[in-house]
N, C-alpha and C positions, 0 to 999 in steps of 0.2 A: 561113230556107230552106236556107242552106248546111249547117246542122246536120242537117236532114232528109236532104239529099243524102248527107252523110257517113255518117249512120246507115244509109241504104239501101245504100251501097257496102259498109259493114261487114257488113251482113246478107247481102249476096250473097257476100262473101268467106267468111263463116262457112258459108253453105249449100254453096258450092263445095268448100271444104276439108272440110266435114263429110261431103259425099257421097263424096269421094275417101277420107277416113279411114274412113267406114263400109264402103266396098268393101274397103279394105285389111284392116280388122278382120274382115269376113266371110270374105275369102280366108284370112286367118291362122287363123280358127276352123275353116274347112273343111279347111285343110291340117293343122291339129292333129288334127282328128277322123280324117282319112284316115290320117295318119301313126300315129295311135294304133291304127287298125284294122290297118295293115300291121305295126306293132310287135307287136300281139296275134297276128297270123297267123305272124309269124316266131318269136315266143315259143312258139306252139303247135307249129310245125314243129320247133323246136330242142329244146324241153323236154318235149314230149309224144310227137310221132310218132317222132322219131329216138331219144328215150330208150327208148321201148318196143321199137324195133328192136334197140337195143343190149342191152337186158335179155334179149330172146328169144335173141339171138345168144350172149349169155353163158351162158344156160341150155343151149343146144345144145353149146357148147364144153365146159361142165362135164360134160355127159352123155357126150360123147366121151372126156373125160379119165377119167371113172369107168370106162368100158368098157376103156380102155387100161390103167388101173391094175389092173383085175381080171384081164386077160389076163397082165399082167406077174407078178401073184401066182401064177397057175396055171403059167406057164412057168418062172419062176425059183424055185429051191429055197433061196434065201438068206433066213433068218429076218429079218435086218435090213432087207433090201429089202422083204420082205412087210409088216413092221410100218410102214415108211415109207409104202408104198402104201396100206395100210389107213387110215392117218391121213389121207392126202390124199383118199381116197374119202369119209371122214366130213366133211372140210372142204368138199368139192364138194357133197355132199348138203345141208349146212347153207346154203351159199351159194345153191343153187337154191331151197331153201325160202324164203330171204329174198327173192330176186328174184321168185319166183312170188307171194309175199305182196304185194309192192309192185305187181306187175302187176294183181293182183286188185282193188286199191284204185283204180287209175287207168283201167282198161278199163271202158267203159260201153256200148259198142255191142253189140247182141245177138250178131252174128257173132263178134266178138272174145271175148265171154263164153263162147260155145259151144266155141270152140277152146281157150280156157284151161281149161274144164272137162274137155275130153278129155285135156289134158296132166296136170292134177291127178289125174284118175281113173286114168290109165295109169302114172304115175310110181311109185306104191307097188308095183304088180306088178313093174315093172322093177327097183326096188330089192330086192324080195323075191327075184327070180330071181338077181340078182347075189349076194345074201347066201347063197342056196342053193349057187351055184357055188363060192363061197369056202369054204363048209362042206364040200363034197365034196372040195375040194382039201386042206383040213385033215385029212380022213380018209385022204388018200392016193389018192383017186380022181381024179386029174388029168384022165384021159381023159374021164370022165363030166362033170367040170366044164367042160372045153373044149367038149364037145358041147352042154351047157346054154347056155354063153355064146354060141356061134355059132348056136344054134337058136332056142329060144323067147325067150331074152333079147334076141337081135338083132331079133326081130319086134316086141317091145314098144318097143325103142329106135326102130325105124323109124316106129311109130305116133306116138311122141312127137315125133320129128323132123319128120314130115309136118305135125303140128299146129303145131309151132313155125315151120316154113317158111311155112305158110299165114298164120299170124299176122304174120310178118315181111312177106310180100308184101302183105297187107292194109294194114298200117301204111305201107309204102312207097308204095302206091297212094294212100292218103289224103294222104301228104306231097306227092306229085306234084300231086294235084288242088289242094291248098292253095297250092302254089307257083304253079301256073298261074293261080289266082284272084287271087293277089297281083300277078302280072305284069299281068293284065288291068286290075285296079283301078289300078295305078300308071300305066298308059297313059291310062286315062280321066281320072285326076286331073291328069296332065300337060296334057291337052287343056283341062280346066276351068281350070287355072291360067293357061294362055295366053289363054283367052277373058277371064278376069277381069283380066289385065294389060292387054289391049287396051282393055277397057271403062274401066279406071282411067285409062289414057292419054287416051282420048277425053274423059272427063268432066273431067280435069285441064286439057286443052287448051281445052275449052269454057268452063270456069270462068275460066281465065286470060284468054281473049279477052273475056269479059263484064266482068271486073274492070278490064282495061286500058281498055276502051271507057268504062266508067263513071268511072274515075279521070280519063281525059282530058277527059270532059265536065264533071266536077266541078271540076277544076283550072282549065281554060280556057286554060292555057299550060303551058310546060315548067316543071318544078320549079325549074330554075336561074334562069329568068326571074322566077318568083315570088319566089325568094330575093333576087334583086337589087332587085326593087321594095320588098320588106320592109326590106332594108338601107338603101335611100335614105330610107324613111320614118323608120327608126331614127336616121339621121344628121341628120334635120330637114328633108329635102327633101320638101316637100308639093306639088310640081308635079304636074299631071295625069298619070295613068298612061296610057302609050301603048297603043293597041289595046283599051282598056277598052270602047269602044262596040261592038266586035264580039265581046265575051266572051259565052259561053253564059249563059243565065239561071241564077241561083243558083250560079254558079261562084265559085271562090276569087278569080279575077282580078276579077270583078265586085264581090265583097265588098271586096277591097283598094282598088278605085277608090272605092267608097262610103266606106270608112274614111278614105281620103285627103281626100275632100270634107268629111266630118264633122270631121276633125281641122283642116282649113283654117278652117272656120267657127269651131270652138272656139278655135283659137289667135288668130284675129282678135278674137273677143269677149273672150278673156282679156287680150289686149294692150290693148284699149280699157278694160277694167275695171281693169287694173293702173295705167294712166295716171290714171284717176279716183281710184283708191285713193291713189296717190301725192299727188295734189293735195289730196284730203280729209284725208289724214294730216298733211300739212304745215300745213294750216289748224288741224287739231285740236291739233297740237303748239304752234302759236303761241298759240292760245286757252288751252291748258293752262298755258303759261308765264305768261301774264298772270294767269290764275286762281290759279296757285301763289303769285305775288308778292302778290296781294291777300289771299289766304288767310293768308299769313304776317303781313301787316300787321294783318289782323283778329285773328289769334291774339295778336299783341303788344298790341293794344288790349284784348282780353279779359283778358290777364294784368294789365294796368294796372287794369282794372275790378275784377278779382278782388282785387288788392292793396288798392284803395280799399274794397271791400266788407269785406275783413278788418279794415281800420282802423275802418270804421263799426261792424262787429260788435263789435270790442273796446270802442269808446266806448259802445255800447248796453249791453254787458255791465256796464261800470262804472256807467252810469246805473241799471241794474237793481239792482246791489248797493247804490248810494246810496239808491234808492227803498226797497229792503228795509230798510236801516238806519233811514230816516225813518219807515217804517211801524212798525218796532219801537219807535222813540222815541215816535211818536204814540200807539201802544198803551200804552206806559208812562205818558205824560201823561194819557191817558184813564183809566187805572187810578188815577193819583194824583188826578185831578179827581173821579173817582167816590168815592174815599176821603174827599177834602175835602168833597164834597157830603154824604157820610154824617155826617162830623163836624159840619158846619154844621147838619144836621138835628138832631143830638144837642144842639147848643148851643141851637137854637130851642126844642127840647122843655124844656131846663133853664131857659131864660129864661121860658118860659111857666109852668113850675112856680114859679119865683121870683116872678113877677108875681102868681100866685094866692096864694102865701104872703104877699106884701106886702099884698094886699087883706085877707087874714084878720087880719094884724097890725093893719091900720088899723081893722078892725071891732072887734078886741079893745081897741085903744087908745080907740076911741070909747066902748066899753062902760066902760072905766076912767074916761074923762072924765065920762061920765054918773054913774058911781058917785061921783066926786070932787065933781061938782055937787050930787048928792043929799046927800053927806056935808056939804058946805058949808051947804046948806039946813038939814040936821039940826043942824049945829053952831050956825047962826044961831038956829034955834028953841030949841036948848038954852041959848044965851046969853040969849035973851029970857026964857026960863023961869027961868034962873039970876038975872037981873036982877029978876025978879018975886019970886024967893024971898028976895032980900035977901042978908043976911050969910051965911045958910046955903048959899046957892047960889053963893058967890063962888068957891070952889074948883072947883066944877063949871063955873063960867063961864070960869075960867082954862083948864080942860081943854077946854071947848068952844071957847075962843079958839084954843088950840093946834091942836085938831082942825081948826078952820076954816082956821088958817094952813096946816096940812099939806094940807088939802083944796085950798086955793087953790094952794099950790105944786104939789100933784099935778095939779091941773087945768092949771096953766101948763106943767108938764112934759109932761103928756099932749098939750097943744096943740102944744108944740114937737115932741114925737115924732110927733104926727099930721101936723104940717106937714112934718117930715122924711120920714116914711113916705110922705106924699102925693107929696112931690117925688121920693122914690125910686121910688114906683109909676109916676109919670109917666115917669121916666127908664127904668124897666124896660119900660114899655109902648113907649116910643120905641125902646129897644134891641131889644125883641121884634119891633117892626115892621121895624127895620133888619136884625135877624137873619133875619126872614122874607124881606125883600127880598134879603139876601145868599144865603139858601138858594135862592130862585128864580133868582138870578144864577148860583149854582153849578150848579144843575140845567141852566140854559141853556148854561153853559160846558161842562158834561159832555156834553150833547147835541151841542154844536158840535165839541168835541174828538172825540167818537165819529164825527161826520160827517166831520171832517177825516181821522181815522184810516181811515174807510171809503174816502174819496176817494184817500188815499195808497195804500191796498191795491189799489184799482182801477188806480191809476197803476202800481203795482208789477207787477200781473198783465199790464197792457197792455205794460209795458216788457219783461217776460219773453217775452210773445208776440212782441213786435217783435224781441227778440233771437233767438228761435227762427226767426222768419220770415226775419230777415236772414241767420241761419246757413244756412237752406235756400236762400235766394237765392245766398249765397256758394258753397254746394255746387253749385247749378245752374250758376252762372257757371264754377266749376272744371270741372264736367263738360263744359260748353259749350266751355271752353278746351281740354280734352283732346280732345273730338270735333273741334274746329277744327284742332288739331295733327294728329290722325289724318287729317282731310280733306286737310290740307296734304301729309302724306306720301302719301296716295292720289293727290292731284293730281300730285305729283312722279312717282309710279309711272306714272300715266296718261300724263304727258308722256314718260316714258322708253318706255312701251309705244307711244305714238304715233310716237316717233322710230324705234323698232324696226320698227313697221309701215311707216313710210316707207322704211326701208332694205330691208325684205323686199319691198315693192312695187317698189323699184328693181331688186332682185335678180330678182324675178319678170319684170320687163320685159326684163332682160338675158337671162334664160333663154328667154323666149318669142321674143326676137330671134334666137335660133339657128335657128328654123324659117324656111324659105323658102316664101313663099306664091306663089300663081299670079301675083300682080302683081309679085313680085320685091322684093328688099330686105328687110333685117332691121330689127327695131324698135330704136330708140335709147333709151338710158336717160333718162327725163325728169329735168329739172333744176329742176322747179318747187318742189321741197321744200327746195332749198338755202337760200333766205332764212329759211325757218322753222327749219331746223336751226341756222343761225347765231344766230338770235334765241334759240333754246332753250338753246344752250350759252353764251350771253353771260352775264357775271356780273350777278346781280340784287342790288339794295341790300337789306340786311337791316334791318328795323325794330328799334330798341333795345328791349330787354326790361327791365322794372323789376327792381330787386334783390329786392324782396319776393316777386315772382312767381317769381323764379328758384329760390327755395327750395322751391317747391311741387312735389310729385311728379306728373308727368304720365305718361300711358301711353306707353311706348316705341314709336317708329315701327317697330321691328323686328317688332312683332306683326302689323302690316299688310303688312310687306314680304314675308312668306311667303304671303300670300293670293294665289290664282291670279288672274291678270288676266282681266277680263271678255272674253268672245269678241267679236271685232271683226266687225260685220255686213258682209256683202259689199257693195262699192261699186256704186252704180248708174251707168249710163252718163252720166247727167246730173248726177252729184254735183258736178262743177266749177261747174255753173250754180246749184245749190241752195245750196252752202256759201257762207258770208259771206266777203268778202275778208279776207286775212290782216291788212291794215292797220287794219281797223275795230275799234273798242273797244266790243264789244257783250257784254262779260261782267259788266257792272255788276249784273245781277240776282243774281249770286252773292254 
């Protein structure tokens, strides 16, 4: 509302000054136009009317001079004087021609044009008569020349002079009329200027009266009193404004009173809020201190865990290498067993071939034994036949006896060989069965060795996977350690920010305490955050860090130190009741 009133006063000021300025501009324009008219009349009077009078007067003077020079020529008999006078006559005639030419260009009124025509028409005759008189004088007829000059020439001169005089009188009359018009116009303009000045003074007085009345209603009090009220508010005195209940509606005084009331309420609320912020910030500082200590302990434990995980990872890597070596040796054993199985198979095949060959030899020996038996039978028959032959058959009997002996020995040898071959075949069959059993055993051993090699390979793969998993767990623990240390740094920053918030809340309370409210008395700086500050700055025990973890690279805390602190939410009036007491240990969830 005060802004609307100010705009209305400004509008009225603009309208009032615009009206006065408009009248001033109109007066100036009217004055300029009238002065321009007067200037034009004066210019016409000076450069036109008086100029024409001067030119006509010069023409008349020149004609008088021509007449005088002509009489001098007639009267004086000196050739030098005559020549000088003749030259002056020519100059005067040329001068009159020039003046009459200029007058012919500037005279526009019909009466003036008629008089100028009379002059131009008569002047040649006048000049001709002068020339005739001078010619008579040259002939020595001075008396005749004088008669011509004083007679007909003088009449022509009088006609020209009358026309010149009439023209001069007419121009002088026009000049007088123009001067009288200018005087009348100047009087009228003076009257108009006086009226416009009175009107401007009246409008200016009315605008001033309206502006003063509106300003007085808009301010509600004297500007000095308003300045003193504003100065008291600037100095922090928010006591009620005197006389505000009688201030005009929407006035500056009423607005100042409303501002004082609003500022009083705001300062009271800010004071209460600053107390709540101080209490809450001290509790936050205490909790952040505990959280920082426990976060450091957790970081130390994580570093120990990381060191243990590194040792376990190293052990698993060694087991993985051992399993890979065992897998390689089992593979080599499986290859050797496979080669042994192949060799045993070859031996089995060879023993089977030997057994088959032994059977064939036994059959051959049996055939030999049968041949020996048959030979023995034949030798026996031969001996019987030799005995029957008597003396003739004695030699044949001896041969048959030898053959029989040989057949007996062959049969015995064949029996022995057969018995040996039989024993050998039995042993070969036993060896073949044993080789078969050894081949089956080698096959079983090869399959078992391959199974063992497969199991060792699976153990190796599992160990490698375990090593990779343990490495990932170690990396995760390292990252968790790094994050924990960053969290510890953030907690320390949060604790520092909470302490800064407490100090700022105390400072805010001190600043708000400068204001004097209607109840009186300034706010005092709350001391509720002092125990929390003492606890925050107290030395905290640092958990020992293992040497193995100390060598690990962790993220520097400086990377988080440059991060902007999170904005602190404004404290509510009941923050002191909602926040947990500083002495409670309720941060274990972290």
